[in-house]
Structures are given as structure tokens and as C-alpha cells.
N, C-alpha and C positions, 0 to 999 in steps of 0.2 A: 504575462502580458508585457510587451515591450513598450517603453515610454519614450516620448519625444518631447522636446522643448519647443513651445510656441512663444514667440515674443510679440506682445501686443501693447498698444498704448491706450490708456484710458485716462480720463480727467482725474485730477487729484482727489476731488470729493468722492467720486465713485470708488477709487482705489482704497481710500480710507474706510469706506463703508464695507467693501468686500472683505478687507482684512478683519474688521470688527466682527462682522457676521460669521465669517469662517471660523474665527476663534470661539465665538459663542456656540456654534454648532458642533465643532470638532475638537475643541480644546486648544491650548496654547502650544501644542507639540508640533514638531517639524512635520510638514506635509499637510497641515490643516487647510491652507489656501488651495493647494493642488486638489485636495478632496472636494472642496466646495466648487471649484471651477469645473472639475470633471462632472460633478452632479449637474451643474447648470448647463454644461455643453450637452450632456446626455438628454436632458429635458428639452433643450432647444432643437437638437437633431430630430428627436422623435416628434416634436410638434410640427416641424417643417415637413417631415415625411408623412404626417397625418396618422401616426401610429400610437398606440398605447404601449408603454414600456412594460415588458414582461420581466419579472424579477425572479431569480431562482432562490430557493431556500438558503443556499450557501451564501449568495450575495446579500440577502437580507440579514443573515447571521453576522456577516462582516460589518454591515452598517450598524446593526444593533449592539455590537460588542463595545462600541465607544460610548454608548448612552449610559447616563447615570440618572435617568428619569424614571418615573413610575411607568407601569405597563401602558396606561392610557396615553401618557405623553409620548412614549415610544411608538405606539400605534399611530398617533397623529403625525409624527415625524415620518414614519414609513409611508403613510398615505400621501403626505406632502411631497416626498421624494418621487413617488410614482405619478405625481401630477393629478391626483384625484381630489385633493382638498386644497383650498386657498389658505 
């Protein structure tokens, strides 16, 4: 998949919260903010289009590979990613 850079402006408080939550979800490694923003954009695009995101087993495996949680916590994160749980 080819990647492109989008430059956006958000208020400082929101930027700090995005960084904090991205690192909590994806770790302190390079690319954690990009992962979080891509997940958020996917959810937004699908909500605007009125569709439910279908996820492949390969994509789910990629998401789950970064998790260090119990299987129940991993399941909840996967459901949250798919937009089916708050």
C-alpha cells in the first residue's frame, strides 16, 4: 500500500490526547500515531458511507500482533476497531 502525507492542524489539547492515546494503544514505537490516525480515518470514512467495516483475518492478525493483553482484552480492542463496541 502506498502512503501519502496529510498535513492537518488540530488544537494543542487534542494533539496531546491523540499522542497519549496512540502510544497507549500501539506502544511508543515509530508509527504509533500514524496507526491510530489511520484507524480513526477508516472508522470515520465507513461511518460517513454508512457501511460496516469488513476486516480480513490477515488484517486482524496484523492488528493483534502488537497486543500484549489477554485474549478478552484483545477481543474488545478488535470489536472497538470494527466500531461495534464503545
